[in-house]
C-alpha positions in Angstrom: -38.5 29.3 82.9 -41.0 27.6 80.7 -40.5 26.4 77.1 -44.2 27.2 76.4 -44.9 30.0 74.0 -46.2 33.2 75.5 -47.6 34.8 72.4 -50.9 33.0 71.8 -52.7 33.7 68.5 -56.5 33.7 68.5 -56.4 34.1 64.7 -54.2 31.3 63.3 -51.2 32.6 61.4 -51.8 30.1 58.6 -55.3 31.8 58.1 -53.8 35.3 58.1 -51.3 34.3 55.4 -54.2 33.9 53.0 -54.5 37.7 53.2 -50.9 38.6 52.5 -49.0 39.5 49.3 -45.7 37.9 50.3 -46.8 35.2 52.8 -45.6 37.4 55.7 -46.9 40.9 55.8 -50.5 42.0 56.3 -52.3 45.4 56.5 -53.9 46.0 59.8 -55.7 48.7 61.8 -55.9 48.7 65.6 -59.4 49.9 66.3 -58.7 50.1 70.1 -55.7 52.3 69.8 -57.2 54.0 66.8 -54.0 53.7 64.9 -53.6 54.4 61.2 -53.5 51.4 58.8 -50.0 49.8 58.8 -48.2 46.7 57.5 -46.8 44.2 59.9 -45.8 40.6 60.0 -48.5 38.0 60.6 -46.7 36.9 63.7 -47.7 40.2 65.3 -51.4 40.0 64.5 -54.4 38.5 66.4 -52.5 37.5 69.5 -52.5 38.0 73.3 -49.8 37.2 75.8 -50.5 34.0 77.8 -54.1 33.8 76.5 -54.1 29.9 76.7 -51.7 29.5 79.6 -52.7 27.3 82.6 -51.1 25.8 85.7 -51.3 22.0 86.3 -52.1 20.6 89.8 -48.3 20.3 90.3 -48.0 24.1 89.5 -46.3 23.3 86.2 -47.1 25.8 83.5 -48.8 24.5 80.3 -50.2 26.0 77.2 -53.2 25.0 75.0 -51.4 26.9 72.2 -48.8 24.2 71.9 -50.7 21.1 73.1 -54.0 21.6 71.3 -54.4 24.6 69.1 -51.3 24.0 67.0 -52.7 20.6 66.0 -56.1 22.0 65.1 -54.5 24.9 63.2 -52.5 22.4 61.2 -55.5 20.4 60.2 -57.5 23.6 59.4 -54.6 24.8 57.2 -54.5 21.6 55.3 -58.2 21.8 54.7 -58.1 25.4 53.5 -55.1 24.6 51.2 -57.1 21.8 49.6 -60.2 24.0 49.2 -58.0 26.7 47.6 -57.0 24.2 44.9 -60.5 22.9 44.2 -63.1 24.8 42.2 -66.0 22.8 43.6 -66.4 20.4 46.4 -69.0 18.1 47.7 -71.7 19.1 50.1 -70.4 16.6 52.7 -67.1 18.4 52.7 -68.9 21.7 53.2 -70.7 20.2 56.2 -67.4 19.1 57.8 -66.1 22.7 57.3 -68.9 24.0 59.5 -67.3 22.4 62.5 -63.9 24.1 62.0 
């Protein structure tokens, strides 16, 4: 059994929390299932099972979710948090954001 996460988010939870009222729940609508709008925890939104799972040459399971994307998500969250606190920011910082 692997210690790698199986639920891989393609929309970072930290990003989704910016659209919540209580830092946990978000209103969603599943367009594929044509479900009505409902509230759910951000851990249940924007994810797919084993989306970033891979096998190494030694047949060991790995996950980009834990090795790469969690680091990128953390850096992006810090940047967004800083931007939320600032009223204006320099053009150079805007250019850096274009790469996130």
